N, C-alpha and C positions, 0 to 999 in steps of 0.2 A: 479607584479602579484597581482590580487585582492585576498582578503581574502576568499570571498564566490563566488561560481559559482551557479547561479540559472538556473536549467534545466527545461524547459517547453516542454513536449512531446505533439505535436499537431496533431490532425486528424480532419480536417473539422470543426474547432471550430472558424472560422473567426469572427463570430458575437460577441464572447466573448473577442477577443484578445486585442482590444483597451483599455477596462477598466482594463483588467488583467495587461498588461504591464505598463499602467500609474500608477496603484497602486504600482507597484514594483519600478518605478522610483521616486516615492515621498516618499520612505523609508527614515526615519531619520538616519538609518545606510546606508552609501553610498559606501563602499568599496566592490563592487561586479561587476560581469559581468552577462549578461543574454544570455542564449544560447537557441535558439528555434530549436527543433528536429522535423522536419515535416515528418510524415509517409505517404507520397504520397497523400496529400490532393487534392481535386478536386474543392475546393471552393475559390481558389485565396488567401488562407491564406498567402503564401509565398510572393507574390507580394505586398499584403497589408502591411505586416511588413517591407519589404525592402523600400517601399515608405515612411511609416509614422514613422518607428523606425530604422533608418539606423545604429544606434549604437548596435542593437541586432545582435549577431552572429547567422547565420542560417546554420542548416545542413539539407540537403534534402535527405531523404531516397528514394530509387526507389520503395519500397514497404511498406505496413503497417506491421511493425515489431512488433507491440504490445507495450504495456506500459513498460514492463520490458526492452526488448532490446533497445527500443527507449531511455530510461534513460541511459543504459549502453553506448550507442553511445555518448550521451551528456556528460557523466562523463569522458569517454576516451578522449574527445576533450576539456576538461576544464582544468583550471589551479588553481582553489581555493583549499585552505586547508580544506575548509568546502563546503559541497554540500547541496543545497536546492532544493528539488523536489517540483514543483509547477504545478498544473493543469491550463490549459488555461481558464477553466470556473470558476476561482476563483478570489477573489479580497482580498488584504491584507490590514489591518489596517496599518497606517504609521509607527507604532512602532513594527510591528510584527517581523521583522528580528532583530532589536536591542535587543528585549527581548529574543528571542531564542538563539542568539549568546552569549549573557551574560550568559545565563543558561548553555549552552554546554561548555563554557569556565570555568565554576565554578569548575568542578571536571573531572578528567581524566577518571573516571569510567562511566561517562555519554557518551553513543555512539550517540544517536540521541534524538531529542526533537520535540514536536509539540505543538500546542495551541488549543484554543477553536474554534470550526467550527460552523458557523451559516448557515442556509439556505439563499441563495441569492434570493432576491425578497420577495414578500409577500404572496406567495401561501400557506404558512403554518402560516402566521401571522408575523408581523414585528419583526425582530431580534429573531426569533425562533432558538433555539440551536438544532443543528443536532448531534453534537458529542463532548463529553468531554473525559472521559475515554474510552478506547477500551479493551474489555475483550475477551479472547478466552477460551472456555470450555475445560479443560484438558482431558476429556473423549470423548466428541462428536465433538470437533474441531468447534463448532458453534460460530461464532463471534457475539459479542453484543456491541453496543454503548450506553454509558450512555449520558444523555442529560439534566442535572439538574445544581446544583451549586457545582459540585465537585472541590476539591482543588488540588493544586499541588501534584502530586503523580507519583510514578513508575507505569507503565502500561504494558499490555501484548504485544501490538503492536501499531504502529502508522500508520495513514492514509497516503498513498502515494500522496494524494491530496495536502499536505502542510506539509512536514517534513524536518528537517534539520539534516544532518549526518556528522560526522567527516571523512575526507578521509582516515586518517590512519587506521581507523576501517574497512573501506571497503577494504583496501589493505590486512588487516589481515583475513577477513572472506570471501572475494570474492564479486563480484557484484551481481546484480539481476539474478535470474534463468529465462531465456528467455522461457523455455518450458511451463510456466504457461500461457503465452500470455495475459490473461485477468483474473484478480482477484486472490487473495492469494499471488501475488508475493511479495508485501511488507511485508506480514505476515511471509513469508518464510525468507526474509532477517532479519526481527526482531527476528525470532526464532534462527538464527545463532548468533545474537548479544547476546541473553540471554545465549545460550550455552557457548559462550566465556566469560561470567561472566560480561557483560556490563549492564547498566541500560538504560531504555527507559523512558523519562520523559514527563509528560503532564504539560504544563505551561498555566493556564487559561487566563493570561493577554495578551497573544499573540493571536490576533483575526483575523480570516479569514471568508469570506463569500463565500459559494460554491454553484454553481448551480446544486444541487443534483436532479436528475430526480425523479419523483414520484415513489413509490415502484413499481417495474415492475414485471409483472407475465409472461414476455416473456419466452418461453421455451429456447431461446438461452442463456439468462442470467442465468436461472436456471441450464442449462447444464454445463456451465463453472464453476459456483459456486460449484456444486456438484462433477463435475469431479476433480476439483483442490483441494477440500477439501479432497478427498481420497488421492490424490497424495501428498498433504501437510503432511498428517498423515504418510504415508509410508516413506516419506523422513525425517521427523523431529521428530515424536514421540519416546520417549523411547520404547523399545520393549515391556515392560510390560504393556504398554497402547494401544498397537495396537489391540490386541484381544478384549478388552472391547469396543474400538471404533467400530469395525465391528459388535459387538452385538447390539450396539445402532443403527448403520446405517441400519442393516437389519430389525431391529424392526420398524424403521421409514418407511422402504420400505414396509413392510407387512401392516402398517397402510395406506399408500398411495394406495396400491393395493385394500384394502377394500373399501376405499373412492371412487376410481376410478370405482370399480365394482358397487357400489351403484349409481354412477352418470352416468354409461354406457359410460364413456370416459376414455380411458387408455393412454392418452397422457403423463401424468406425470410418470406413471409406465414405459413406453417406454423410457422416458428420463433417468430415473434411470438406466435402463438396458444399455443404451448407454454409461453412464458414467463408469459402471463397465467394459464393453467390452473394452473401451479406455484404462482403467488403466491396464487391463490384457495384452493387446497388447503392452503397454508401460512399463510393470513392470520392465523388465531388465534395461531399460534406466533410470527409476526412482530410482532403487536401486543402480545403478552406480553413479547417481548424489548425492545420499546419502552418498556413500563411498567416493566420491571425496571431498565433503564439509566437511565431518568429518576428512578426512585427512589433509585438509587445516587448520581446527581448531586445531587438535592435533600438527601440525607443529608449530603453533604460540602460543600455550599455552594449559591449561587445558580444557578439554571438560566437561561441567557441565550438569546435568539432565535438560532437557527442561521442562517436565510436572511438576516436583516438584518445579521449580524456577519461575513459572508464578506469578507475583506480585499479581494479582487480583483473584487468584484461590479460595480463601476462601470468596470472596465478592459475596453476593447474589444479583441477578438482581431482579427488580420489575416486569418485564414482565412475 
């Protein structure tokens, strides 16, 4: 049995897969398996991997299950004691896995680790840093990425694009929540790790290059981000922080409405209303998910405050 199972959830990312898988096969740490979970791609990703990388285990889903459930399928079909989640449009430095495995084995309190992430390509300049520390505001739930020379540190959450997790922790807190589908799913998983009393570590020497798309203003992306931000808060925030969150959220919404009125374009306001309606119609399901995951945490140990235990809560951002 390999020590590490690397899970790649793929959806029409054939153009990236050769460089991605090659970078993993060149790792100096070699005790791993690679599992490609394909979410019903139509770009011949599966046949390409079968032909060029026969050693990669492939799981073919019949529909696009999303990032969270795709990873759940991969984890359920893996054998490693440690799980590495890796995006198909990412490339790892040859020592990436070795460094992260060493860090996660250092201390039993560390549940998951990640490294420094650069932009892949030169669109933002050569070796421009995309992400070091990841911070979540304990009131607004707005995520922020640092991108300078930050040192090894406990952080608020880890990017699902390249993170390493202990399987025994997943067995204690549960897998990813598939109902996010897109965005905030790894933040939700990290929230449960923090509530369970674990640490999430950023290790700068473990480097990855990720083909991050330019900052998108597409309403589809904004819809999922805002929809899932509300769901994340309802599911994970301490009760005392939920009312302040909605005060901030509706203040943001009022500002957006005034801006849309000035521009005579109410698309962004309509998107916000859609996120509220979705959360109202799914409120019972979200609260049941909160109850279920809290029950799992209580069964396996003490449940800590989430908002008060965010490692970067007192760190100010420059933006």
